[in-house]
C-alpha positions in Angstrom: 12.3 -13.1 -18.5 8.7 -14.0 -19.4 8.4 -16.6 -22.1 5.0 -15.1 -23.2 4.5 -11.4 -23.2 1.1 -9.8 -22.6 -0.8 -8.1 -25.5 -0.9 -4.3 -25.2 -4.3 -2.7 -24.7 -3.2 0.0 -27.2 -2.8 -1.5 -30.7 -0.2 1.0 -31.8 2.2 -0.2 -29.0 3.9 -3.6 -29.1 5.3 -5.0 -25.8 8.8 -6.2 -26.6 10.3 -7.3 -23.3 9.9 -7.4 -19.6 12.2 -4.9 -17.9 11.2 -5.2 -14.2 9.0 -6.7 -11.6 7.9 -5.7 -8.1 5.4 -6.6 -5.4 2.4 -5.1 -7.3 3.1 -5.9 -10.9 5.5 -6.1 -13.9 7.0 -3.4 -16.1 7.4 -4.0 -19.8 9.2 -2.1 -22.6 6.9 -1.1 -25.4 7.5 0.2 -28.9 5.5 2.0 -31.6 6.7 3.1 -35.0 5.4 6.2 -36.7 6.7 7.5 -40.1 9.8 5.2 -39.8 10.8 6.5 -36.3 10.6 4.3 -33.2 9.3 5.5 -29.9 9.7 3.6 -26.6 7.7 3.6 -23.4 7.3 1.6 -20.3 3.9 -0.1 -19.5 3.2 -1.3 -16.0 0.7 -4.1 -15.5 -0.5 -4.3 -11.9 -1.8 -7.3 -10.0 -5.2 -6.7 -8.6 -6.0 -8.9 -5.5 -8.6 -11.5 -6.4 -9.8 -12.2 -2.9 -9.9 -10.6 0.6 -7.0 -12.8 1.7 -4.8 -11.6 -1.2 -5.8 -8.0 -0.4 -4.8 -8.6 3.3 -1.4 -9.9 2.2 -0.8 -6.9 -0.2 -1.7 -4.6 2.7 0.8 -6.3 5.0 3.5 -6.1 2.4 2.9 -2.4 1.6 2.6 -1.3 5.2 5.4 -3.4 6.8 
C-alpha cells in the first residue's frame, strides 16, 4: 500500500487507504462523517500522460 496518501479535492472526504490499482490510475477508499454517521466512497485518481510517448504507450496498452 501507499505510504503517503493523496489529499482529497473535496474537504469533507478523507482518503483513508488505497484499495486498488490499474493501468490508468489508483483507487482509494474515502470517508466522511456527518452527524456522527460515517459514509464511505471510492475515489479514482487517474494518470494523465505527460508526453506524446506516454500517450502512445497508454494507447498500446488499452488497444492490445
